[in-house]
C-alpha positions in Angstrom: 118.4 120.3 115.7 118.2 123.3 113.5 115.4 125.8 113.9 114.1 127.8 111.0 112.5 131.2 111.5 109.3 131.2 109.5 108.1 134.7 110.7 108.9 136.4 107.4 106.5 134.1 105.6 103.6 135.0 108.0 103.3 138.6 106.6 103.2 137.5 103.0 100.6 134.7 103.3 97.0 134.5 104.3 95.4 131.4 105.8 98.5 129.3 106.2 99.1 130.0 109.9 98.1 126.4 110.9 100.7 125.0 108.6 103.4 127.3 109.9 102.6 126.4 113.5 102.8 122.7 112.6 106.2 123.3 111.0 107.4 125.2 114.1 106.3 122.3 116.4 108.2 119.6 114.4 110.7 117.8 116.6 112.6 114.8 115.3 113.6 113.6 118.7 110.1 112.9 120.1 108.6 111.3 117.0 107.2 107.9 117.8 108.5 104.9 115.9 106.0 102.2 116.9 104.1 100.8 115.2 105.8 101.2 111.8 103.6 102.5 109.0 103.5 103.4 105.2 101.6 106.1 103.5 100.9 105.5 99.8 99.1 107.1 97.0 96.6 104.6 95.4 95.0 107.0 92.9 94.6 110.6 91.8 92.8 111.5 95.0 93.1 108.3 97.0 95.6 107.4 99.8 96.2 104.4 102.1 97.9 104.3 105.5 99.2 100.8 106.3 100.3 100.1 109.9 102.0 96.9 111.1 100.0 95.9 114.1 100.9 92.2 114.5 99.2 90.6 117.5 96.4 93.1 117.7 92.8 92.2 116.8 89.9 94.5 115.7 88.8 94.7 119.3 92.2 96.0 120.4 92.3 98.8 117.9 90.3 102.0 117.6 90.4 104.7 114.9 89.0 108.2 115.4 88.9 111.1 113.0 88.4 114.5 114.6 88.8 117.8 112.8 92.1 117.4 110.9 93.6 114.6 113.0 93.3 110.9 112.5 94.2 108.9 115.7 94.8 105.2 115.8 95.0 103.6 119.3 96.0 100.1 120.1 95.6 98.6 123.6 96.3 94.9 124.2 94.2 92.9 126.6 95.5 91.4 129.8 95.9 87.8 128.4 99.6 88.4 127.4 100.5 89.4 131.0 99.8 85.9 132.3 102.3 84.2 130.1 105.9 83.5 131.1 108.0 84.5 128.1 111.6 83.2 127.6 112.1 85.7 124.8 109.7 88.4 123.7 110.4 89.8 120.2 106.8 90.7 119.2 105.9 94.0 120.7 102.5 94.1 122.3 102.7 97.5 123.9 100.0 100.0 123.7 100.3 102.8 121.2 98.7 106.0 120.0 99.6 107.2 116.5 98.3 110.6 115.2 98.3 111.7 111.5 97.5 115.2 110.3 94.9 115.0 107.6 94.6 117.7 105.0 91.4 119.6 104.4 88.7 117.8 102.4 90.3 114.3 103.1 87.7 111.8 104.2 88.3 108.3 105.7 86.7 105.7 103.4 87.2 102.7 105.6 89.6 100.4 107.4 90.5 96.7 107.3 92.8 94.4 109.2 94.5 91.5 107.3 97.6 89.5 108.0 98.7 91.8 110.8 98.4 95.0 108.7 95.8 97.7 109.4 94.8 99.5 106.2 93.1 102.9 106.4 91.8 104.2 103.1 91.4 107.9 102.6 90.0 109.9 99.7 90.3 113.7 98.9 86.9 115.1 98.0 87.3 118.7 96.9 84.0 120.6 96.8 82.8 121.7 93.4 83.1 125.4 94.2 86.8 124.9 95.0 87.7 123.0 91.8 89.5 124.9 89.0 87.1 126.3 86.4 87.5 127.8 83.0 86.6 131.5 82.8 85.2 132.6 79.4 86.9 135.7 77.9 84.5 137.9 75.9 85.5 140.0 73.0 85.8 143.7 73.6 82.9 144.9 71.6 82.1 148.5 72.3 78.4 149.1 72.8 77.2 152.6 72.1 74.6 154.0 74.5 72.0 156.0 72.8 70.7 159.1 74.6 66.9 159.1 74.8 65.0 162.2 73.7 63.6 164.2 76.6 
């Protein structure tokens, strides 16, 4: 795997150190592949994460948002261990999937239907951080009068 030196960017940016450290820690070899998922944009500031969690019920899944990390954990109960499978093609193994969430992104809700877990997210930018128009005043020269002493 190629390694990119991002240190020249550190001295020309302010406040992006978390992003650069995440880029430094990216490793394609250790990225989990189970369960498969999609991330889609559903609106201007709305997103949806869809995970294929066939065989898991609401009681087997937990979703936690802490700081800028969304964690989805699936742990199957013990009932599958008692069965004698001739062929097992449906994975029922435990998993933990983490997603880095950008600032000001909130989780709206989650639903489970037809073996797909849908997690809806929305970006809510505070009013003071939204772009605003700055009025430009004309350059009228105001003369200051000296008061008589």
